[in-house]
N, C-alpha and C positions, 0 to 999 in steps of 0.2 A: 540554107543553110546547114552543115553538117553540125550533129551533133551525136558525142560519145554517149551519152545515155540511151539516145534512140537508138542507134543501134546494139548497143548491151542488148534493148529489150527484144532484139532481131536476133541475139545470140552472135551480133557482130563487132569489133574495136575495127578501124581502120581498116574496114575490108573483108579480116581475117574471122573465124570460125573460133570466137573465146566460150558459150556456152550452148553445149549439147543436150536436147532430149531426148533420150534413152529410153526407148517402150522394153521396159525390164522384162528378159525370161530366163533368164540363167539362174539356177537353186545351188544349193552348195552341193549339191552332188556333181556339180560337172567341174570342181574343186577338188584335187588332193593336199590336206594340211596334213603338218605335224600334231600330236597328241594334244600340246600344250596348246596350241592356237587353236585348233579346234573346240576346246572347251572354255576359250575364253571369248570365242565367238556365241556360242550356247548362252553365255554370261548375258552378252550384250543384246541375243535377242530375248533373253526371260524379263530383261527391263524392258522392253518393248512393247510385250505381250502384257507385261503387267501394269505401264504406263496410266491405262482409262479408271483402270481397280486403285490404283494410290489415289492417285490424283482429283479421281472426281467420288466414285464410291466410298474412298474412305475420307473423301473431304480437304486430303493435303495441298489442292489446288486454290482454295480459299484461305490457306493457312499462309501461303506461297506463291505470292501473285506474280514472281519473275523466276526466269529461270527454269522453266515448265522444259524446255524442248530437251531432246536426249541428243547430246553431241558426242560421237566417237571418234580416238584417235585411234588409225590403224597405221603402222611402224614396222619400218621393216625393210630391208633390201628390192631392189626392183625386182619384178618376176614373181614374186613371191603368193600372188593372189589375189591382192588389198584391192586392185579394182573389182575384179568379178566378185569379191565379196560383196563389194559396193553395192552393188548391182542383185545378190542374191539376195540382200537384206528388202531392197525395192519391191522384190517380186516375192519375198517371203508378203509383205504390205498390201501388195495388188499398188502398188503407186508406179508412178513413173519416175528415172531418175535423170537430174540433172546434175550434169557433169562439167565442173568451171576449172579455164585452164587463166588460174588468175597471171601466168609469164605474161600470157597474152589481153589481156584486162587491162592491165597497167594503161593507165592515159598519161600521154603526154604534155596534156591540161594541166596546170595544177588544180588542186580541187577538185578533178572530177574523179580519180579511182575512187577514193570514198565512197561519193554518190556510188558508185559502179557496184559499190561492195553490198550498199545497202538497198539497191535492184536488185539485186542477185535473189538477196532473202524475201523480197518482195513475189518476186517469178516463183519463188518455192512457196510462198504461202497462197499465191494465188492458182496455181495446178496443184494442188497439196502435192509435193513433188517431195521425194526425199533429196537433202544435197549434197552433193559429193565437191570436195577439196582436194584435186590431184596439187602432188608436189606444195604442200600448206604451207611449209616453213619461210615460202616466199611471205605470204599475205600477214604469220602469225610470228612473227619474228620477234628477237626480244628490241624493246624501244629504246631509244637514244636517249640520256639523260644531257640536257643543257644542249641540246640540238641546234648548231649554230645555220650550217647550212638548210636549201630549201627543202631537196629532196628528203634530208632528213627528219624536218618537221611534218613535212607528208608523207611518210615512211608510219611515222609516230601517231598521226591522224587515221589512216588507213588501221592501224592494231586497234586504233579507242572506237570507230567506226564497228569494228567485226567484233568487238565486245560485248559494246553494248546493242548490235542485230542480235548478238547470241544469246543476252538476258532476254529479249522480246521477243525470240523463236519459238515457235510450241510444236513445230514438228521435229523432223531426222535429219541432223547434219551429220557427218561423214569427213574426217578429216585422214587422208593420206599423206607420209610421208618417209622418205630414208634419210633424214637429218633433226629428228626428234629434240637433239638438244639445242638447238636454236629456235626453241617456242619461247615464248615468252611467258613469263611465273606466271601472271593473272590470265593469260590463256588456258594452259595448263589448270587451274584449279576449275575451267567450265567447263573439262571433259568428265564426263559422267563415267566413260570406260574407255582403258588403255587395252589396245590388242596387238599385241607383239607378233607379227609375222615371222617366225623362224625360215630358215634355209630346210629344205626338205631332207630327210635320211634316207639312207637306202631304198627300203622297204618302200615307203612314200615317193621316191625317183621314179623306181619300178611303177608303180601304180599312174605315173605320169606318163610315163614314156606307152603306156598301153593305150591310155583311152586318147591322144593324142591318132591313135590310129584306127579307121573306119573298123568295126569287124567284122563285115559282111564283104564291103568294096575295095581294099586298100590291099594291093598283092604283094604278101611279105616271101621273102626267098626262106628257105628252111635254115641256114643257118644264123636268122636274126636271133639275137639274145638280150632281151632287154634288163634281167639282172644282171649279167656282165657288164653294160654299161650305166648302172644305176650305179654300181661300185667302181666303175674307173673314171668317172665324170660328177665330183659334187656342185651340179651346178643348181641353175632355182628352173622354175616351172616353165618361165619366158625360156629359158638359153633354151631346154629342151624339146619347144614347140618351134623357136629358132630351127633345129637340127633338121627336125622332121620334115619339116617344109621344103630345106636345103637338100635334102636326102631324095626326096620324092621328086626335085627337079632334076636330080642327078639322072635319077634312076629313068624317069620321061623322057631324058634327052638323048639315051644311050641306045648306039644302035639297034635295031630289028622293028621287027613289028608292035604295036603298043600291046598287043594280045599275050606278046611272049614277055613282057617288062615285069621285073619286081624292083621291090627294094633290099637290098643287098645288106649284110653288115657292115662290110667296109666302107658303104657309102654311108650308114647312119655316124659310125667313127671320123671316116675326113669332114663329114659336115658338123659335127661336136665342137672337131679340133680347130674346124674356121671360124664359128663362134667364140669360142674361147680366145682363138688370135685374135680376133678382132675385138673384144671387150679391151684385151691388152695393148692393143694397138689406141685404144679411147684414151687409156692411161698413161699414154708415154707423153710426155713433151718435149720441145725440139732440142735441149741442152742437159743432159743431167746434172744432177744433183753436184754445185759447186761447181758447175763445167762453163756459169753462164759467162760471155764474154763482157768487157766493160761498156763496150758497143750495145750488147743486148740489153745492159741494166737499165740505158739513158733511155735505149727505144719505151721498153715495160713503164719505166718513170713518167715517159712525154704521154702513153697511152693512159696509164691511169688517172694524171691531171685531165686527160682528155673525157675522160669519162666522168671525174666530180665535176667539169668544167659543164658538160653536157647534160648532166641531169639537173643541176644548179639554176642552168641559163634554160631551162626549158619551163622550172618552178617557178623562177622568180621574172625574170627579164622578159622583157618582150620580142616575139619570133625576131623579126628584124633584125634585132641588136643580137639576138642570139646566134643566126646565121651568122653573123658577121665574124663573133668571138671566133666560133667552131671554123670557121674559115680558115684563121689565124693557128688555131692550134694540130689543122689537121697538115699546116704548112712545114708547121713545126714536127709533127710526126715525120713528115716525109721527107726534112732534112735531116732529123734525125737517124734515119734508118743509110742516106746517104754518106754517112761518116763512116 
C-alpha cells in the first residue's frame, strides 16, 4: 500500500523528487556577493565554528537543553546566491546537503504533511547533513487564528511541528525565501542569524559575468566588454548565468566551422535582453489593472472557490465524496467560462 511517509524517506512524494541529497563541493569562492552579504555570511560561519566551544567546552549546552541547533534565514531576490551559499556552508562543514522542496512535499492526505516535516529532520540527523528548505515561506507562513477550514488547521499544525523540530534539532538548518515577510513571528525568534542577499552592484556583476566563462576554453570575441554589460543590466547572478548560456547557444549555432566560432558582445546583449523580457512576461497578467471583465471576475471567483473546496475536501472528507464535489465544481468552472 502506498505510504507518503515511506516515499519521503526515499525522497519522493507521489513519484516526485522532494528531498535531494547533494554531495556539496562548491565553496564561497564560487559565488560573488555584495560586501554586506559577505559580512553577514562570515558571522553565520563564525557561529558554526564556535558552536562546539560555546555549548560543549563552556558548558552552555548543559544549561540550555533545547534550541542548540543553528538555524539561518537567507532572504533575498531569486538568483542572488542563496542556494550556492547553503551548499558552501555544507562544504565548509564537510557534510552533505539535504535540499527540501516543500511545495512538492505537501501531502493530499490529512495529517501526512506534518509527519513528512518531522521525517525530514530525522533524515538530517541520521545522515549528519545540513538541512536546506528552499522557498521556506511556504512552510513557515503565519498561522491562522480561529482556523475553521481543514487546510487552515493543517497549515497551523505544520508550523507547530516545524517549531518543535527546530527546538529539538542540534544540526544546521538553512531557510531560503523571497518573501520573509510571510514568516510566522514564532519562527523568526528561532532563527539564529538572518542573512540578507542583496542584488549585486556594478563591480559584483562584472565579476559574475567573468566567472561564468571558462578562462581557457570559452572563445570570446575581442569586442566583449563585461564592464559595459554590468553597467547596462542591473540583474542578479542567476540572470547573468542564463544570459551567458543563451549567448553560447547562439554562437555555437551560427554558420561556419566550430573552430572559428566565438561569443560576441552583440550575442551577450541579445541574450540578456531575452532574459529580461522573459521575466517581464512571467510578471504579466491576462488583464491589466482595472481591466478585468465581469465574466473574468466570475471565473476567478469560481476558481478560488474550487481551490478552497479542493483543500477542504482533501483534508476533511473521504476521497470518493471529494471527487464528486470537485467534479461539480469543475462543471461550474466550465459553465462560467462559457458565459
